[in-house]
NUPA-191194 format. One record per residue: x, y, z of N, C-alpha, C, CB in turn. Coordinates in steps of 0.1 Angstrom, whole numbers, m for minus. Glycine has a CB too. Layout:
[node [X; Y; Z]; [X; Y; Z]; [X; Y; Z]; [X; Y; Z]]
...
This chain:
[node [8; m11; 0]; [0; 0; 0]; [9; 12; 0]; [m10; 0; 12]]
[node [8; 22; m10]; [16; 34; m10]; [14; 42; 2]; [14; 42; m22]]
[node [24; 49; 7]; [23; 57; 19]; [13; 68; 17]; [37; 63; 22]]
[node [10; 73; 5]; [1; 84; 2]; [m13; 80; 7]; [2; 87; m13]]
[node [m16; 67; 9]; [m29; 64; 12]; [m32; 67; 27]; [m31; 49; 10]]
[node [m22; 70; 35]; [m24; 72; 50]; [m22; 87; 52]; [m14; 64; 58]]
[node [m20; 95; 42]; [m19; 109; 44]; [m32; 117; 47]; [m12; 115; 32]]
[node [m31; 127; 54]; [m43; 135; 57]; [m47; 142; 44]; [m41; 145; 69]]
[node [m60; 145; 44]; [m65; 153; 33]; [m58; 167; 34]; [m80; 154; 34]]
[node [m55; 173; 22]; [m49; 187; 22]; [m57; 196; 30]; [m46; 193; 8]]
[node [m51; 206; 37]; [m58; 216; 44]; [m66; 225; 35]; [m49; 225; 52]]
[node [m78; 227; 39]; [m87; 236; 30]; [m97; 245; 39]; [m95; 227; 21]]
[node [m92; 247; 52]; [m100; 256; 60]; [m114; 250; 64]; [m103; 269; 52]]
[node [m123; 258; 67]; [m136; 254; 71]; [m144; 247; 61]; [m144; 265; 77]]
[node [m154; 239; 64]; [m163; 234; 54]; [m170; 244; 45]; [m173; 225; 60]]
[node [m173; 241; 33]; [m179; 251; 24]; [m193; 255; 30]; [m182; 244; 8]]
[node [m196; 267; 30]; [m209; 272; 36]; [m221; 264; 30]; [m210; 287; 33]]
[node [m221; 260; 17]; [m231; 254; 10]; [m234; 240; 17]; [m228; 253; m5]]
[node [m223; 234; 20]; [m224; 220; 27]; [m230; 221; 41]; [m209; 213; 28]]
[node [m226; 232; 48]; [m230; 234; 61]; [m245; 237; 61]; [m223; 245; 67]]
[node [m249; 246; 51]; [m264; 249; 50]; [m273; 238; 45]; [m266; 261; 42]]
[node [m267; 228; 40]; [m275; 217; 33]; [m273; 203; 40]; [m272; 216; 18]]
[node [m270; 204; 54]; [m268; 192; 61]; [m281; 184; 61]; [m264; 195; 76]]
[node [m292; 190; 58]; [m305; 183; 58]; [m305; 172; 47]; [m316; 193; 55]]
[node [m294; 172; 39]; [m292; 161; 29]; [m293; 148; 36]; [m279; 161; 22]]
[node [m291; 147; 50]; [m290; 135; 57]; [m305; 128; 56]; [m286; 137; 72]]
[node [m315; 136; 55]; [m329; 131; 54]; [m330; 123; 40]; [m339; 143; 55]]
[node [m324; 127; 30]; [m324; 120; 17]; [m316; 107; 19]; [m317; 128; 5]]
[node [m305; 107; 25]; [m297; 95; 28]; [m305; 85; 36]; [m284; 99; 34]]
[node [m312; 89; 46]; [m321; 81; 53]; [m332; 74; 45]; [m326; 88; 64]]
[node [m338; 83; 36]; [m348; 79; 27]; [m343; 68; 17]; [m353; 90; 19]]
[node [m331; 69; 13]; [m326; 60; 3]; [m323; 47; 9]; [m313; 66; m5]]
[node [m319; 46; 22]; [m314; 35; 29]; [m322; 23; 27]; [m312; 37; 43]]
[node [m335; 23; 28]; [m343; 10; 26]; [m341; 4; 12]; [m358; 13; 28]]
[node [m340; 12; 2]; [m337; 7; m12]; [m323; 1; m14]; [m340; 18; m22]]
[node [m315; 4; m4]; [m301; m1; m4]; [m299; m15; 3]; [m292; 9; 2]]
[node [m310; m19; 9]; [m309; m32; 18]; [m306; m43; 9]; [m322; m34; 24]]
[node [m310; m47; m3]; [m306; m58; m10]; [m290; m58; m13]; [m312; m58; m24]]
[node [m285; m46; m16]; [m271; m45; m18]; [m263; m47; m5]; [m267; m31; m24]]
[node [m269; m41; 6]; [m262; m42; 19]; [m262; m57; 24]; [m268; m32; 29]]
[node [m272; m65; 20]; [m272; m78; 24]; [m261; m87; 18]; [m285; m84; 21]]
[node [m254; m81; 8]; [m243; m89; 2]; [m229; m86; 9]; [m242; m85; m13]]
[node [m230; m77; 19]; [m218; m73; 27]; [m213; m86; 35]; [m221; m61; 36]]
[node [m200; m87; 36]; [m195; m98; 44]; [m200; m100; 57]; [m180; m98; 44]]
[node [m202; m111; 62]; [m206; m114; 76]; [m194; m114; 85]; [m214; m128; 76]]
[node [m197; m111; 98]; [m186; m110; 108]; [m185; m123; 115]; [m188; m99; 118]]
[node [m175; m123; 124]; [m171; m135; 132]; [m177; m134; 146]; [m156; m136; 132]]
[node [m186; m125; 149]; [m193; m125; 162]; [m186; m117; 173]; [m194; m138; 167]]
[node [m175; m110; 169]; [m167; m103; 180]; [m176; m90; 184]; [m152; m99; 176]]
[node [m173; m86; 196]; [m180; m73; 201]; [m176; m61; 193]; [m177; m71; 216]]
[node [m187; m53; 190]; [m185; m40; 183]; [m191; m29; 192]; [m190; m40; 169]]
[node [m185; m19; 196]; [m190; m9; 204]; [m192; 4; 196]; [m180; m6; 216]]
[node [m204; 9; 195]; [m208; 21; 188]; [m209; 33; 197]; [m221; 19; 180]]
[node [m203; 44; 192]; [m202; 56; 200]; [m208; 68; 192]; [m187; 59; 204]]
[node [m218; 75; 198]; [m225; 85; 192]; [m218; 99; 190]; [m238; 87; 199]]
[node [m222; 107; 182]; [m216; 120; 180]; [m221; 131; 190]; [m218; 125; 166]]
[node [m216; 143; 189]; [m219; 154; 199]; [m233; 156; 199]; [m211; 167; 195]]
[node [m239; 157; 210]; [m254; 159; 212]; [m263; 149; 207]; [m258; 171; 206]]
[node [m257; 137; 205]; [m266; 125; 200]; [m265; 114; 211]; [m260; 119; 186]]
[node [m274; 105; 210]; [m274; 94; 219]; [m275; 80; 211]; [m286; 97; 230]]
[node [m277; 70; 219]; [m278; 56; 212]; [m288; 56; 201]; [m281; 46; 222]]
[node [m299; 63; 202]; [m310; 62; 193]; [m305; 65; 178]; [m323; 71; 197]]
[node [m295; 74; 176]; [m290; 78; 164]; [m282; 67; 157]; [m282; 90; 166]]
[node [m279; 57; 165]; [m271; 46; 160]; [m279; 34; 155]; [m262; 43; 169]]
[node [m293; 36; 154]; [m301; 25; 151]; [m298; 17; 138]; [m315; 30; 151]]
[node [m295; 25; 128]; [m291; 18; 115]; [m278; 10; 116]; [m290; 27; 104]]
[node [m268; 15; 122]; [m256; 8; 123]; [m257; m4; 133]; [m245; 18; 129]]
[node [m265; m2; 144]; [m267; m13; 153]; [m275; m25; 146]; [m275; m8; 165]]
[node [m286; m22; 139]; [m294; m32; 133]; [m286; m39; 122]; [m307; m26; 126]]
[node [m279; m32; 114]; [m272; m37; 103]; [m260; m46; 107]; [m266; m25; 95]]
[node [m252; m42; 117]; [m241; m49; 121]; [m245; m61; 129]; [m233; m41; 129]]
[node [m257; m60; 136]; [m262; m72; 143]; [m266; m83; 132]; [m275; m68; 152]]
[node [m272; m78; 122]; [m276; m87; 111]; [m264; m93; 105]; [m284; m80; 101]]
[node [m253; m87; 105]; [m241; m92; 98]; [m233; m101; 108]; [m231; m80; 94]]
[node [m240; m104; 120]; [m234; m114; 129]; [m225; m109; 140]; [m226; m123; 122]]
[node [m225; m96; 143]; [m217; m91; 155]; [m224; m89; 167]; [m210; m78; 151]]
[node [m217; m89; 178]; [m222; m86; 191]; [m222; m72; 193]; [m215; m93; 203]]
[node [m232; m64; 189]; [m232; m49; 189]; [m237; m43; 202]; [m243; m44; 176]]
[node [m228; m34; 207]; [m232; m27; 219]; [m231; m12; 217]; [m223; m32; 231]]
[node [m239; m4; 224]; [m237; 11; 224]; [m232; 15; 237]; [m249; 18; 221]]
[node [m227; 28; 238]; [m219; 31; 249]; [m227; 32; 262]; [m212; 43; 247]]
[node [m240; 35; 262]; [m248; 35; 274]; [m248; 45; 284]; [m247; 23; 280]]
[node [m241; 57; 279]; [m239; 68; 288]; [m248; 80; 285]; [m225; 73; 286]]
[node [m259; 78; 277]; [m268; 88; 274]; [m263; 97; 263]; [m271; 96; 286]]
[node [m266; 109; 264]; [m263; 119; 253]; [m248; 123; 254]; [m272; 131; 254]]
[node [m242; 123; 243]; [m228; 128; 242]; [m227; 144; 243]; [m221; 122; 229]]
[node [m223; 149; 254]; [m223; 163; 256]; [m209; 169; 257]; [m231; 167; 270]]
[node [m200; 162; 249]; [m186; 168; 249]; [m177; 158; 254]; [m185; 180; 256]]
[node [m164; 161; 252]; [m153; 152; 256]; [m151; 154; 271]; [m140; 155; 248]]
[node [m159; 147; 279]; [m160; 149; 293]; [m152; 138; 300]; [m175; 150; 298]]
[node [m146; 141; 311]; [m138; 131; 318]; [m146; 119; 323]; [m131; 138; 330]]
[node [m158; 122; 328]; [m166; 110; 333]; [m169; 100; 322]; [m179; 114; 339]]
[node [m172; 105; 310]; [m175; 96; 299]; [m162; 89; 294]; [m181; 103; 287]]
[node [m151; 96; 293]; [m139; 91; 289]; [m135; 79; 298]; [m128; 102; 289]]
[node [m135; 81; 311]; [m132; 70; 320]; [m141; 59; 319]; [m132; 75; 334]]
[node [m154; 62; 318]; [m164; 51; 318]; [m163; 42; 305]; [m178; 57; 320]]
[node [m158; 49; 294]; [m157; 42; 282]; [m145; 32; 282]; [m154; 52; 270]]
[node [m134; 36; 289]; [m123; 27; 292]; [m127; 15; 299]; [m112; 34; 299]]
[node [m135; 17; 310]; [m140; 6; 318]; [m149; m4; 310]; [m147; 11; 330]]
[node [m158; 2; 302]; [m167; m6; 294]; [m159; m14; 283]; [m177; 3; 286]]
[node [m149; m9; 277]; [m141; m16; 268]; [m135; m28; 275]; [m131; m7; 262]]
[node [m129; m25; 286]; [m122; m36; 294]; [m132; m47; 298]; [m114; m30; 307]]
[node [m144; m42; 301]; [m155; m52; 305]; [m159; m60; 294]; [m167; m45; 311]]
[node [m161; m54; 283]; [m165; m62; 270]; [m155; m72; 267]; [m168; m53; 258]]
[node [m143; m68; 267]; [m131; m77; 264]; [m131; m89; 273]; [m117; m69; 264]]
[node [m133; m86; 287]; [m132; m96; 297]; [m144; m106; 295]; [m132; m91; 311]]
[node [m156; m100; 293]; [m168; m108; 292]; [m168; m117; 279]; [m180; m99; 291]]
[node [m163; m112; 268]; [m163; m120; 256]; [m150; m128; 253]; [m166; m110; 244]]
[node [m140; m124; 260]; [m126; m130; 257]; [m121; m127; 244]; [m127; m146; 258]]
[node [m127; m116; 237]; [m122; m112; 224]; [m120; m97; 225]; [m131; m116; 213]]
[node [m111; m92; 215]; [m109; m78; 214]; [m121; m71; 208]; [m97; m74; 207]]
[node [m122; m59; 211]; [m135; m51; 208]; [m132; m41; 197]; [m141; m44; 221]]
[node [m140; m41; 186]; [m139; m31; 176]; [m147; m19; 181]; [m144; m36; 162]]
[node [m141; m6; 178]; [m148; 6; 182]; [m152; 14; 169]; [m139; 15; 191]]
[node [m165; 18; 168]; [m169; 26; 157]; [m175; 38; 163]; [m180; 18; 148]]
[node [m169; 50; 160]; [m174; 62; 165]; [m177; 73; 155]; [m163; 68; 175]]
[node [m189; 78; 156]; [m194; 88; 146]; [m191; 102; 152]; [m211; 87; 144]]
[node [m185; 111; 144]; [m181; 124; 148]; [m173; 125; 161]; [m193; 133; 149]]
[node [m178; 132; 171]; [m170; 132; 184]; [m169; 118; 190]; [m178; 142; 195]]
[node [m178; 109; 186]; [m177; 95; 191]; [m164; 89; 186]; [m189; 86; 186]]
[node [m159; 93; 175]; [m146; 88; 170]; [m134; 92; 178]; [m144; 93; 157]]
[node [m136; 104; 184]; [m125; 109; 193]; [m125; 101; 205]; [m127; 124; 197]]
[node [m137; 98; 211]; [m138; 88; 223]; [m133; 75; 219]; [m152; 87; 228]]
[node [m135; 70; 206]; [m130; 57; 203]; [m115; 57; 203]; [m136; 52; 190]]
[node [m109; 68; 198]; [m94; 69; 197]; [m88; 69; 210]; [m89; 81; 189]]
[node [m95; 77; 220]; [m91; 77; 233]; [m92; 64; 240]; [m99; 87; 241]]
[node [m103; 57; 239]; [m104; 44; 245]; [m93; 33; 240]; [m119; 38; 242]]
[node [m90; 34; 228]; [m80; 25; 221]; [m66; 28; 227]; [m80; 27; 206]]
[node [m64; 41; 230]; [m51; 45; 236]; [m50; 40; 250]; [m50; 60; 235]]
[node [m62; 40; 257]; [m62; 36; 271]; [m61; 21; 274]; [m74; 42; 278]]
[node [m67; 14; 264]; [m68; m1; 265]; [m65; m8; 253]; [m81; m5; 271]]
[node [m53; m5; 247]; [m50; m11; 234]; [m50; m26; 233]; [m36; m5; 229]]
[node [m47; m32; 244]; [m48; m47; 244]; [m62; m53; 243]; [m41; m53; 257]]
[node [m72; m44; 245]; [m85; m48; 244]; [m92; m45; 231]; [m93; m43; 255]]
[node [m86; m38; 223]; [m92; m32; 211]; [m86; m40; 198]; [m89; m17; 211]]
[node [m96; m42; 189]; [m92; m49; 176]; [m90; m39; 165]; [m102; m60; 172]]
[node [m99; m30; 164]; [m98; m20; 153]; [m106; m7; 157]; [m102; m26; 140]]
[node [m102; 4; 151]; [m110; 16; 153]; [m115; 21; 139]; [m101; 27; 160]]
[node [m128; 25; 139]; [m133; 31; 126]; [m140; 44; 131]; [m144; 20; 118]]
[node [m136; 55; 125]; [m141; 68; 127]; [m149; 73; 115]; [m130; 77; 131]]
[node [m161; 79; 118]; [m170; 84; 108]; [m171; 100; 109]; [m185; 78; 110]]
[node [m163; 107; 101]; [m164; 122; 101]; [m159; 127; 115]; [m178; 127; 97]]
[node [m149; 121; 120]; [m144; 125; 134]; [m133; 134; 133]; [m141; 113; 141]]
[node [m132; 144; 142]; [m121; 154; 143]; [m109; 148; 150]; [m126; 167; 149]]
[node [m102; 139; 143]; [m91; 132; 149]; [m78; 140; 147]; [m89; 118; 143]]
[node [m77; 150; 139]; [m64; 157; 136]; [m65; 172; 137]; [m59; 152; 123]]
[node [m71; 177; 147]; [m72; 192; 148]; [m58; 198; 149]; [m81; 196; 161]]
[node [m56; 208; 140]; [m43; 215; 139]; [m41; 224; 152]; [m41; 222; 126]]
[node [m29; 229; 152]; [m25; 238; 164]; [m34; 251; 164]; [m9; 242; 163]]
[node [m38; 256; 152]; [m46; 268; 152]; [m61; 265; 157]; [m46; 274; 138]]
[node [m64; 253; 160]; [m78; 250; 164]; [m87; 245; 155]; [m84; 262; 169]]
[node [m99; 242; 159]; [m109; 236; 150]; [m114; 246; 139]; [m122; 232; 158]]
[node [m115; 240; 127]; [m121; 248; 116]; [m135; 245; 113]; [m112; 245; 103]]
[node [m142; 238; 123]; [m157; 236; 121]; [m164; 249; 120]; [m162; 228; 133]]
[node [m176; 249; 115]; [m184; 261; 112]; [m186; 269; 126]; [m197; 257; 106]]
[node [m188; 282; 126]; [m191; 290; 138]; [m203; 284; 146]; [m193; 305; 135]]
[node [m214; 280; 139]; [m225; 276; 147]; [m222; 263; 155]; [m237; 273; 138]]
[node [m213; 254; 149]; [m209; 242; 157]; [m201; 245; 169]; [m201; 232; 148]]
[node [m192; 255; 167]; [m183; 259; 179]; [m192; 266; 189]; [m171; 268; 174]]
[node [m201; 274; 185]; [m210; 281; 194]; [m218; 271; 202]; [m220; 290; 186]]
[node [m223; 261; 196]; [m231; 250; 203]; [m223; 243; 213]; [m237; 240; 193]]
[node [m210; 240; 209]; [m201; 233; 218]; [m198; 242; 231]; [m187; 229; 211]]
[node [m197; 255; 228]; [m195; 265; 240]; [m207; 264; 249]; [m193; 279; 235]]
[node [m218; 264; 243]; [m231; 265; 251]; [m233; 252; 259]; [m243; 267; 241]]
[node [m230; 240; 253]; [m233; 227; 259]; [m222; 222; 267]; [m237; 217; 248]]
[node [m210; 222; 261]; [m198; 214; 267]; [m189; 222; 275]; [m191; 208; 256]]
[node [m185; 234; 269]; [m174; 242; 276]; [m174; 256; 271]; [m159; 235; 273]]
[node [m174; 265; 280]; [m175; 280; 275]; [m164; 284; 266]; [m175; 289; 287]]
[node [m153; 278; 265]; [m142; 282; 256]; [m143; 274; 243]; [m128; 280; 264]]
[node [m153; 266; 241]; [m155; 258; 229]; [m146; 246; 228]; [m153; 266; 217]]
[node [m147; 240; 216]; [m140; 227; 214]; [m124; 228; 215]; [m143; 221; 200]]
[node [m119; 240; 213]; [m105; 242; 214]; [m100; 240; 228]; [m101; 256; 209]]
[node [m109; 243; 238]; [m105; 241; 253]; [m103; 227; 256]; [m117; 247; 263]]
[node [m112; 218; 251]; [m111; 203; 253]; [m99; 198; 245]; [m124; 196; 250]]
[node [m96; 204; 233]; [m86; 198; 225]; [m71; 201; 231]; [m87; 205; 211]]
[node [m71; 211; 241]; [m59; 214; 247]; [m58; 207; 261]; [m57; 229; 249]]
[node [m68; 199; 265]; [m66; 191; 277]; [m55; 181; 276]; [m79; 184; 281]]
[node [m49; 177; 287]; [m38; 167; 287]; [m42; 154; 279]; [m34; 164; 300]]
[node [m54; 149; 282]; [m58; 136; 275]; [m59; 138; 260]; [m70; 131; 281]]
[node [m64; 149; 256]; [m65; 152; 241]; [m52; 154; 235]; [m74; 165; 239]]
[node [m42; 162; 243]; [m29; 164; 237]; [m23; 149; 235]; [m19; 173; 247]]
[node [m25; 141; 244]; [m19; 127; 244]; [m23; 120; 230]; [m24; 119; 256]]
[node [m37; 123; 226]; [m41; 117; 214]; [m32; 122; 202]; [m55; 119; 212]]
[node [m31; 135; 201]; [m23; 140; 190]; [m8; 135; 191]; [m24; 156; 191]]
[node [m3; 134; 202]; [11; 130; 203]; [14; 116; 201]; [17; 134; 216]]
[node [3; 108; 203]; [5; 93; 202]; [m6; 88; 193]; [5; 85; 216]]
[node [m9; 95; 182]; [m20; 91; 174]; [m18; 77; 167]; [m22; 101; 164]]
[node [m5; 74; 165]; [m2; 62; 157]; [m3; 49; 165]; [11; 64; 150]]
[node [m15; 44; 167]; [m18; 33; 174]; [m13; 20; 167]; [m32; 32; 177]]
[node [m8; 11; 174]; [m3; m2; 167]; [m15; m11; 164]; [8; m9; 176]]
[node [m25; m6; 159]; [m37; m14; 156]; [m44; m8; 144]; [m47; m15; 168]]
[node [m52; m15; 136]; [m58; m10; 124]; [m68; 1; 128]; [m65; m22; 117]]
[node [m68; 12; 119]; [m77; 24; 121]; [m81; 28; 108]; [m69; 35; 129]]
[node [m94; 30; 105]; [m100; 34; 92]; [m108; 47; 96]; [m108; 23; 85]]
[node [m104; 58; 89]; [m111; 71; 91]; [m119; 74; 78]; [m100; 82; 93]]
[node [m132; 73; 79]; [m141; 76; 68]; [m144; 91; 69]; [m154; 68; 70]]
[node [m143; 98; 57]; [m145; 112; 56]; [m152; 116; 43]; [m132; 119; 57]]
[node [m159; 128; 43]; [m166; 132; 31]; [m161; 146; 27]; [m180; 132; 34]]
[node [m160; 149; 15]; [m157; 162; 10]; [m169; 171; 11]; [m151; 161; m4]]
[node [m181; 165; 13]; [m193; 172; 14]; [m198; 174; 29]; [m204; 165; 6]]
[node [m189; 170; 38]; [m191; 172; 52]; [m193; 187; 56]; [m180; 167; 60]]
[node [m205; 191; 62]; [m206; 205; 64]; [m203; 208; 79]; [m221; 209; 61]]
[node [m197; 199; 87]; [m194; 200; 101]; [m180; 199; 104]; [m202; 191; 109]]
[node [m173; 188; 100]; [m159; 185; 103]; [m152; 185; 89]; [m157; 170; 110]]
[node [m143; 195; 87]; [m136; 195; 74]; [m127; 183; 72]; [m128; 206; 73]]
[node [m124; 179; 59]; [m118; 166; 56]; [m103; 165; 62]; [m117; 165; 41]]
[node [m97; 176; 63]; [m83; 176; 69]; [m83; 172; 83]; [m76; 189; 67]]
[node [m94; 175; 91]; [m95; 171; 104]; [m101; 157; 107]; [m103; 181; 112]]
[node [m107; 152; 96]; [m113; 139; 98]; [m104; 128; 92]; [m127; 138; 91]]
[node [m92; 132; 88]; [m82; 122; 83]; [m70; 123; 91]; [m80; 124; 68]]
[node [m61; 112; 91]; [m49; 112; 99]; [m37; 108; 89]; [m49; 103; 111]]
[node [m25; 110; 94]; [m14; 106; 87]; [m6; 97; 96]; [m5; 118; 83]]
[node [m5; 84; 92]; [0; 73; 101]; [7; 63; 93]; [m12; 67; 109]]
[node [8; 51; 99]; [15; 40; 94]; [6; 34; 83]; [19; 29; 105]]
[node [11; 35; 70]; [2; 30; 59]; [m1; 15; 59]; [8; 33; 47]]
[node [6; 8; 68]; [2; m7; 69]; [m9; m9; 79]; [15; m15; 74]]
[node [m14; 1; 86]; [m24; 0; 96]; [m34; 11; 96]; [m18; 0; 109]]
[node [m31; 22; 90]; [m40; 34; 91]; [m44; 38; 77]; [m33; 45; 98]]
[node [m57; 41; 75]; [m61; 45; 62]; [m72; 56; 63]; [m66; 32; 54]]
[node [m74; 64; 52]; [m85; 73; 52]; [m93; 69; 40]; [m79; 88; 50]]
[node [m106; 68; 42]; [m115; 64; 31]; [m125; 74; 28]; [m121; 51; 35]]
[node [m125; 79; 17]; [m135; 89; 12]; [m149; 83; 10]; [m130; 96; 0]]
[node [m159; 90; 15]; [m172; 85; 11]; [m180; 97; 6]; [m179; 79; 24]]
[node [m193; 94; 1]; [m201; 106; m4]; [m212; 107; 5]; [m206; 103; m18]]
[node [m215; 120; 9]; [m226; 123; 18]; [m224; 134; 28]; [m229; 111; 24]]
[node [m234; 136; 36]; [m233; 147; 46]; [m227; 142; 59]; [m248; 153; 48]]
[node [m224; 151; 68]; [m219; 147; 81]; [m230; 140; 89]; [m213; 159; 89]]
[node [m242; 147; 89]; [m253; 143; 98]; [m259; 130; 93]; [m263; 153; 98]]
[node [m256; 124; 81]; [m261; 112; 76]; [m252; 101; 76]; [m265; 114; 63]]
[node [m240; 102; 81]; [m230; 92; 81]; [m234; 79; 88]; [m218; 98; 87]]
[node [m242; 80; 98]; [m246; 68; 106]; [m257; 60; 98]; [m252; 72; 120]]
[node [m263; 65; 88]; [m272; 57; 80]; [m270; 59; 65]; [m287; 60; 84]]
[node [m258; 62; 61]; [m254; 63; 48]; [m251; 49; 42]; [m243; 72; 46]]
[node [m257; 44; 32]; [m256; 30; 27]; [m241; 27; 24]; [m265; 28; 14]]
[node [m234; 37; 18]; [m220; 34; 14]; [m212; 33; 27]; [m214; 46; 6]]
[node [m215; 41; 37]; [m207; 40; 49]; [m209; 26; 56]; [m212; 52; 59]]
[node [m222; 22; 57]; [m225; 10; 63]; [m217; m2; 56]; [m241; 7; 63]]
[node [m218; m2; 42]; [m211; m12; 35]; [m196; m13; 38]; [m213; m11; 21]]
[node [m190; m1; 39]; [m175; 0; 42]; [m172; m4; 56]; [m170; 15; 39]]
[node [m181; 0; 66]; [m178; m4; 80]; [m179; m19; 80]; [m189; 2; 89]]
[node [m189; m26; 73]; [m190; m40; 74]; [m177; m47; 68]; [m203; m46; 66]]
[node [m172; m41; 57]; [m160; m46; 51]; [m148; m45; 60]; [m158; m37; 39]]
[node [m147; m34; 67]; [m135; m32; 76]; [m136; m42; 88]; [m134; m16; 81]]
[node [m148; m43; 94]; [m150; m52; 105]; [m148; m66; 102]; [m163; m50; 111]]
[node [m150; m70; 90]; [m149; m84; 86]; [m134; m88; 83]; [m157; m87; 73]]
[node [m125; m79; 84]; [m111; m83; 82]; [m106; m92; 93]; [m102; m71; 82]]
[node [m100; m104; 89]; [m96; m114; 99]; [m87; m107; 110]; [m88; m125; 93]]
[node [m89; m111; 122]; [m80; m105; 133]; [m65; m108; 130]; [m84; m110; 147]]
[node [m57; m97; 131]; [m43; m98; 129]; [m39; m102; 115]; [m37; m109; 137]]
[node [m49; m100; 105]; [m46; m102; 91]; [m53; m90; 83]; [m52; m116; 85]]
[node [m54; m78; 89]; [m60; m68; 84]; [m53; m63; 70]; [m61; m57; 94]]
[node [m62; m60; 61]; [m57; m54; 48]; [m64; m41; 45]; [m60; m64; 35]]
[node [m57; m31; 38]; [m63; m18; 35]; [m75; m20; 27]; [m54; m8; 28]]
[node [m84; m11; 27]; [m97; m11; 19]; [m94; m10; 4]; [m107; 2; 22]]
[node [m100; m20; m4]; [m98; m20; m18]; [m110; m26; m23]; [m85; m29; m22]]
[node [m120; m18; m27]; [m132; m23; m33]; [m131; m30; m47]; [m142; m13; m35]]
[node [m138; m40; m49]; [m136; m48; m62]; [m149; m49; m69]; [m130; m61; m59]]
[node [m148; m53; m82]; [m160; m56; m89]; [m170; m44; m91]; [m167; m68; m82]]
[node [m183; m47; m92]; [m193; m37; m94]; [m193; m27; m83]; [m206; m44; m95]]
[node [m190; m32; m70]; [m190; m24; m58]; [m179; m13; m60]; [m188; m32; m45]]
[node [m167; m18; m64]; [m156; m10; m66]; [m159; 2; m77]; [m144; m18; m69]]
[node [m165; m3; m87]; [m169; 7; m98]; [m179; 17; m93]; [m176; 0; m110]]
[node [m189; 13; m85]; [m199; 22; m79]; [m193; 32; m69]; [m209; 15; m73]]
[node [m183; 27; m61]; [m176; 35; m51]; [m168; 46; m59]; [m166; 26; m43]]
[node [m161; 42; m70]; [m153; 52; m76]; [m162; 63; m84]; [m144; 46; m85]]
[node [m173; 57; m88]; [m182; 67; m95]; [m188; 77; m85]; [m194; 59; m102]]
[node [m192; 73; m73]; [m198; 82; m64]; [m188; 91; m56]; [m206; 75; m54]]
[node [m176; 87; m55]; [m167; 94; m47]; [m156; 101; m56]; [m159; 85; m36]]
[node [m157; 98; m69]; [m147; 104; m78]; [m132; 100; m74]; [m148; 120; m78]]
[node [m131; 88; m69]; [m118; 83; m64]; [m114; 71; m71]; [m119; 80; m49]]
[node [m101; 72; m77]; [m96; 60; m83]; [m93; 50; m73]; [m84; 64; m92]]
[node [m87; 54; m62]; [m84; 45; m51]; [m86; 53; m38]; [m68; 39; m51]]
[node [m89; 47; m26]; [m90; 54; m14]; [m77; 62; m11]; [m93; 45; m2]]
[node [m78; 74; m4]; [m65; 81; m1]; [m63; 81; 14]; [m65; 95; m7]]
């Protein structure tokens, strides 16, 4: 796999205003999902290992319904974090998440895959750092995993909401906390990590939703769609199933084949994932 496939998306500032104003596109993605079921049923089945789903900022387990139902159908032991609404990168949730990962690992005797949507992906990355021996793989969906030194480039309304709900100084305050700094300094986990991102994301810009790491373990996969629809976007669900189905300790980078590969390239304008 060429090293270029693990590079972050080039810096392009904040999301385009048009994408931010049309995040309602998620409703269209939800409406299309039932018609995608026949194709989704061809996705590879899993081996039954535990998968922990983590919601985005101001979301709770209910928003994960499509991922939970689909992955359960594919044969996984699907769990959600169980801490209620995600109200920011809070200490109590971060600590509880580590305990839950360790408990799931102990209960099943198997390593846990973490799938985090938006801020849930930051929690997933933190949990994997805290309990790496318990984690099999990390998959993030439009998550701000690579915030630069100048701070978040998310739209003003997103930062204002974060200031109102989570911290008066906004997301930059939490990104400067010791545990968040630790993530940036030790981002290169010795386990597989797939970062799904969209150029049409109106909340998290592509350069923040991608990472630059070990090309043998870390990858950035472009998808088509909105930020608010990532949890029930048919393309995303298919890719998540493909990534989770990788045999333990035999992980291979994403490489869509056949008609699915052709459809992927057509919808994302990608010759190969970057």
